[in-house]
N, C-alpha and C positions, 0 to 999 in steps of 0.2 A: 504494500500500500504506500502511496505517496500523497503528501498533503498538497493542496492547491497552492499553498504558500511557497512550495519548493519547485513550482513549474519553471522551467527554463526552455529556451528554444532547443529543439531536438529531443526532448524527453518523450518517451513513448508510454501511452496508457491504454488500458483495455476498457472499451465502452461498447455496450450492445453486441458483444461477441466479436468485435473487430479491434484491430490495432490502429491507434491514432497517434500521430506525431504532432507535438506542439510547434506551430509555425510562428505564432506571435502570442504574447501574453502581456497583460497590463493589470497591475494591482491598483484598484480604485478604493479610495477611502473617502466616502462622501461626508459632508459635514453632519448630516443627520442619517441615522441608520447604521447598519453594520457594513464592514468592508467586504469587497468581493473581488474576484479575479476574472477578467474578461479575456477569453482565449480564442485563437483561430486554430482549429485542428484539421489536419489532413489525414485522410484514410490511407494507410500505407498500401493496402491491396488494390483499391479502386482509384485512388487519386482524388476523390471528392474532398471538398473543403467545406467545413461548417464553422460557425461561430457559436461558442457555448460559454455561458457564465456559471462560475462556481462560487459558492460561499467561501469566504476566507477560512482556511483551516479544514475544509472538507477533504475527506480522504477518498482517493480513487485507486483502483488496482493498477499497479504498474506492470507493463508488458515485459515479460522475461524473454528477451531476444538472445539468440545464440549466434555468434559470428564465427564462421568457419573459413579458413584459408583454402581456396580451391583454385584449380587451374582450368582455364578455358581450353578444351582439347579440340573440338571440331563442331561443325554445323551439320545436322542431320535433317534435311528437308527444311521446315521452318522452326525447328527446335535447336537450341544451343546446348551443348553437352559440357558439363563441368565435372572435374574429378577432384575428390577430396584428397589432399596431400598426405594425410595420415592413414586413412583406411582404404584408399584407392576405389571408393564407391563412386558411381556416376550419379549426377543429378541433372535433370533436363528442365529447361525453361523455354517457353515459346516467345516469339517475337513481340507479342502484345505486352507481356509482362516485363520485358526488358526495355521496351520503348526505344528512345534515341541513344541509349547506351551502346547499342550494336554498332554505331558509327565509329567507335574507337576501340572495339574489342578485336584483338588479334590473337591468333593461335599461340598457345603456350604462355599466355599472359596470366599472372596470378592476380586474383581478385578476392574480395571478401563477400561471401554469400551469407545473407542474414536469414535465419530460420526462426519461426514462432510455432510452437507445438509440432515440430517436425515438418512444417510446411514452409516452402521457400517464399519469402516476402519480397526480397529485392537483392540486387547485386550492386556492390560498391566498387567502382573502378578506382585505380590510383588517380591522384590529382592530375598528373600529367603523364603523357605517353609519347614515345618516339616512333614516328611513322615516316615512311618513305614516300616521296612525291612520285606518282605514276603518270600524271598528266597535268600540264599547265602550258600557258603561252610561253614562248621562249623569252629569256631575258635579253635585253638590248644593252649594249655598251653605254654607260652613262647613267643607268638606273641606279638610284641611291637608296639607302635605308630610310631617308626622310621623305621619299617620294610617296606615291600612291600604293594601292594594293591591287591584287588580281586574284581570281579564284583558282584554286589548285585542288586536284583530286588526289587523295592519299591511298595507300595500299588497301585500306578497309572499305574504300568506296565513298567515304565522306568527303564533303567539300569544305575547304578551309581557305579563308582569305589570308594571303601571304604577301610580303613585300615584292616589288617588281623584279628584284635581282635573283630570286629563288628559281631554280631550274629543275627539270626532271631528273630523278635519281638521287637528289639530296635528301638527307634525313632531317626532319624538323621535330621540335617538341611542341605538343599541342595540349592545351588545357582541356580536360575531359568534362569539366562542369559547364563550359559555355562554347567550346569548340574554337577558341581563339589561338592564334599563333603566338608562341612564347619565345622562339628563337631557333637557330640552327643547332644541330647536334653534331659533334665532331666524331 
């Protein structure tokens, strides 16, 4: 159990048989009446967002999530297969549950898979990943780092906006949270 006074961004709670993550919270202490906590909660399974108000000090069951280190091994149809690094058991996830994380998922990449009651909730990718450019317009002499950007396709099929001087075959570092270019990788 967790008190509503202990809510922080990222805390997970169980409500109505689902896991909810606190996205925003605000402790309100009105001049008259008792204090309360106004929250915005996101359903981890479906992605729905709701606003809910709790009395200050109200206890809510905290979701016990288990994080396992797994390796993405291969894609089977529209399912992605992950292997547990300790037990070598396979876990499968479909494209819908992974969402846009598939844009930066490459084979043999280690990720954290989050479980709740032995059910897979989500996959946490590393903050940044090194990917090779497979297609982009050629760089022209005189293009500088302070110039504009151009679209480039990386080995996973995702499109990333890169500086004009980047060319095919180069390895770049990409932020997996927003898909932004972070720099060249040597």
